[in-house]
LOTOR-660191 format. One record per residue (C-alpha): z, x, y; residue in three letters. Coordinates in steps of 0.02 Angstrom, whole numbers. Each point is the difference from the previous one (the first is absolute). Layout:
<recs>
{c3->Z; c1->X; c2->Y; rest->ala}
...
</recs>
This chain:
<recs>
{c3->14; c1->-57; c2->-48; rest->met}
{c3->-91; c1->77; c2->147; rest->ser}
{c3->-185; c1->-17; c2->21; rest->ser}
{c3->-138; c1->110; c2->71; rest->val}
{c3->-156; c1->-41; c2->98; rest->gln}
{c3->-168; c1->23; c2->-84; rest->ile}
{c3->-166; c1->3; c2->90; rest->gln}
{c3->-149; c1->-63; c2->-98; rest->cys}
{c3->-135; c1->129; c2->-30; rest->thr}
{c3->-137; c1->-130; c2->21; rest->arg}
{c3->47; c1->-128; c2->134; rest->cys}
{c3->136; c1->107; c2->87; rest->lys}
{c3->125; c1->-145; c2->0; rest->ser}
{c3->184; c1->45; c2->-20; rest->val}
{c3->116; c1->-81; c2->-128; rest->phe}
{c3->166; c1->43; c2->-80; rest->arg}
{c3->57; c1->37; c2->-177; rest->asp}
{c3->164; c1->57; c2->-75; rest->arg}
{c3->27; c1->188; c2->-5; rest->ala}
{c3->61; c1->-9; c2->-180; rest->gly}
{c3->-167; c1->-67; c2->-59; rest->arg}
{c3->-107; c1->124; c2->96; rest->leu}
{c3->-9; c1->141; c2->-127; rest->gln}
{c3->-135; c1->99; c2->-89; rest->asp}
{c3->-113; c1->-117; c2->-99; rest->gly}
{c3->46; c1->-159; c2->96; rest->tyr}
{c3->-140; c1->-115; c2->59; rest->ser}
{c3->8; c1->-140; c2->127; rest->arg}
{c3->-125; c1->-125; c2->67; rest->gln}
{c3->-20; c1->-10; c2->188; rest->cys}
{c3->54; c1->-174; c2->56; rest->pro}
{c3->-137; c1->-5; c2->132; rest->ser}
{c3->-161; c1->62; c2->-81; rest->cys}
{c3->60; c1->-1; c2->-183; rest->glu}
{c3->-59; c1->177; c2->-38; rest->val}
{c3->108; c1->86; c2->-132; rest->val}
{c3->90; c1->154; c2->65; rest->leu}
{c3->51; c1->134; c2->-124; rest->phe}
{c3->149; c1->109; c2->44; rest->phe}
{c3->-2; c1->177; c2->-68; rest->ala}
{c3->96; c1->155; c2->52; rest->glu}
{c3->-162; c1->101; c2->8; rest->asp}
{c3->-97; c1->-128; c2->103; rest->ser}
{c3->-107; c1->73; c2->139; rest->gln}
{c3->-1; c1->-156; c2->109; rest->his}
{c3->117; c1->19; c2->150; rest->pro}
{c3->61; c1->-182; c2->-6; rest->phe}
{c3->52; c1->19; c2->-182; rest->ile}
{c3->80; c1->169; c2->34; rest->lys}
{c3->101; c1->-72; c2->145; rest->arg}
{c3->60; c1->-149; c2->-102; rest->ala}
{c3->51; c1->111; c2->-147; rest->met}
{c3->91; c1->122; c2->114; rest->arg}
{c3->92; c1->-143; c2->87; rest->ser}
{c3->49; c1->-78; c2->-166; rest->ala}
{c3->68; c1->167; c2->-64; rest->arg}
{c3->103; c1->20; c2->159; rest->gln}
{c3->70; c1->-177; c2->-10; rest->val}
{c3->46; c1->22; c2->-184; rest->arg}
{c3->87; c1->165; c2->42; rest->lys}
{c3->99; c1->-81; c2->140; rest->glu}
{c3->51; c1->-143; c2->-114; rest->leu}
{c3->59; c1->122; c2->-135; rest->arg}
{c3->101; c1->99; c2->128; rest->glu}
{c3->79; c1->-158; c2->71; rest->ala}
{c3->46; c1->-59; c2->-175; rest->glu}
{c3->77; c1->170; c2->-42; rest->ala}
{c3->100; c1->-2; c2->162; rest->ala}
{c3->60; c1->-176; c2->-36; rest->arg}
{c3->58; c1->50; c2->-174; rest->leu}
{c3->89; c1->155; c2->63; rest->leu}
{c3->84; c1->-88; c2->147; rest->ala}
{c3->186; c1->-33; c2->-18; rest->pro}
{c3->55; c1->-174; c2->-46; rest->glu}
{c3->95; c1->-16; c2->165; rest->thr}
{c3->-152; c1->-86; c2->74; rest->gln}
{c3->27; c1->-148; c2->-115; rest->ala}
{c3->83; c1->-155; c2->71; rest->ala}
{c3->186; c1->-19; c2->-36; rest->pro}
{c3->41; c1->-116; c2->-145; rest->pro}
{c3->28; c1->-181; c2->47; rest->arg}
{c3->156; c1->-96; c2->-44; rest->ser}
{c3->-27; c1->-163; c2->-92; rest->phe}
{c3->171; c1->-78; c2->14; rest->glu}
{c3->-64; c1->-174; c2->33; rest->gly}
{c3->58; c1->-123; c2->131; rest->arg}
{c3->179; c1->-11; c2->56; rest->lys}
{c3->89; c1->-167; c2->6; rest->arg}
{c3->35; c1->-62; c2->174; rest->ser}
{c3->183; c1->-21; c2->50; rest->ala}
{c3->-16; c1->-184; c2->49; rest->gly}
{c3->-69; c1->-60; c2->-165; rest->arg}
{c3->113; c1->-64; c2->-138; rest->ser}
{c3->-33; c1->-55; c2->-180; rest->asp}
</recs>
């Protein structure tokens, strides 16, 4: 799954988290300063807003890619392999 960058509201360091996790009500501890960040859709902090917006966009792109993959014709699949086994060499006798 794709991840998004999050900037800490306290120490301003940047770290990554998966876009699927970053939804309303999620909380995460900053790996640098260990402050707990709360992610809410109605947050007024610009760093939280940016992270939530990025996560929404990534999730949307993943859904669209999955839908396109499911609707794509099966012609993209690899041709079936033949499992006939080894052939006996002409010079070998039993």
